[in-house]
N, C-alpha and C positions, 0 to 999 in steps of 0.2 A: 404566903404560900399555902394553899389549902392541905388538909390531911388526906384528902382523897374523897372521891365522890361514890365509891365503891368498898363494900367491906364483903365479907364472907356471908353474912345474913341479909344482903340486899342486891346480891349481884345475881342479875338473870341475863344469859346471854342474849335473848330476844330484844333485851331493852338497852344494851351496851353502845356506847356510841359507836364504837369499831364494828359491831355487827351490823347497825343501821346504816352507816357508809358504806359498807361492803354491799348490803341489799341494794342500796342507790346506787352505787357504782355499777353493780350488776345490771339493774334494771334500765341505767342511763345506756349501757353499751349496746345491750340488746334492741333499746328503742332507736339509737343511732345507726344500727346496724340494719334494721328496717328501713331506716330514712334513706340510706344511701342509693344513689343510681347504679344500678346492678350492671348497667351496659359496660361499665370500664373493668367490671369483676375485680373491683377494689373492695377489701374489709375496712372496717372503721379504724383499725389497727394501722393498716396501711396507709389510710388517707392522715391519721394523726402523723406518723411519720414524715410523710411529704409536706403536711402543714407546719411540722416542728422546722423542717428545712427551708421552707419559704420564708417562715419568721425568723428564724436564726442565722440562715447563710449556711456556709459549709461548717460541718460539725463532725468530730471524731465519733468512731463508732459507739464509744462506751457513753458519751456525752448525748447522742440521739437515742440511745437505750434508755436513759434515764429520763430524758425530757418526754419520752413516748410510753414510758410506764412498762418496759418489758426487759426480761433478762438479757444479758449480752448474747448466749447463745439464740435465743428467739429473735434478736435482732439480726443476727448472721442468716437466720432463714429467711427473716422478712426481706432484708437487702437481695438476697439471692433472687426472689420473685419479683420485686420493684426492678433489679437488673434487667431480668429476662423481658421484663415489660417496657425496657428502656426509659424508665422514670427516673433513675438515679445512677450513679456510678461511684465506685469506691476509687480513690486516688491516693498513692503513697505520697508522703510529702518529701521535696528534695532534701530538706535538711536532715530528716530523720526517716530511713525507709520502713521502719518498725512502724511508726504511726501511718495509721489510714484514716483518710477524711472520706466523707460521704457528702456529694455535691448533685443538686437536681440537674436533670437534663433540661431541654428547653420544652420536651414533651412534658415532662415531670411539672415543671414549675408550671405550664398551662393548666394540666390537673388539678395541681394542687389549689390555683387561683379559682378555677371552675368551681369546687367545693367551699368556697369561702363564704359565699352567701345560704348555702346549705347549711354550714355548721352555724353560722349567726341565727338564721332562722330556728334551728333546733335548739340552741340555747335559749333563745329569746321564748319560745314556747314553753320549756321547761321552767323557767323563771316565771312565766305569767302567774300575776295577783300577787308578786312581789312589791313592795313599795322601794323605792330609791333607798331609804335608811335600812330596809331588811337586806337588800343585796349588798350593800356597803359592810354592813354587819356579817353577813354572811361571808364575805370574803375575809375581812379581818379575822374572823374566827377560825376559818379553814389555814390562814396563813400562819395564824399563832400556833394551830396544832402542828403544821409542818415544822416550823421553827423549834417546838418543844420535842417533836419526835428526832430532829436533827441533833439537838442538845443530848438527848438521852442516848443517842447513837455513842456521840463524841465521848459522854462520861464513862461508856462501858469499855472503850478501847483501852489496851494496856500500856 
C-alpha cells in the first residue's frame, strides 16, 4: 500500500484526481445534454434512469437512484416527471407494501431503446483516440477507485 500521492506541500486542487474527475463528469454531462434529441424533452439524467431500467429491469427507487447517480429525493422528483410523461410507473410489491419498485412502460422502453444508439455514439466519440488497452486500463482504474471508495465507506461505519 502506498503512503499517499498527496501531501500538504504538493496538493493543488486543480491537479487532484477527484477535481479532474468532477470536471470530466461536468463536461461530459453538459456535452451529453446538448447531444440529446430535445423533441422528447428529456434531460440526460432522465435518459440515464430510463436506460438503467432498460438494462436492469424492475428496480427499487433507492437502487435506481444509486445507479443513476442521484439522491433519493431527486429521484422521487425525477420519477414524478417520468410518470407524468407515462414513461415509467411506481409499483408497490405484493409481499411488502412498503417496497416500491419502478418499471418501464411500453412507451418508456421504446424511448430508452431509441436513445441506445445516441448513447453509444456519444461514448465512442468521447473515447476517440484511446487504444483498446487504454480503454481497458481506464475501466480497470475507475473500477478500482469505486472499490477503494466503497471499502473506505465501509471502514468508517460504526
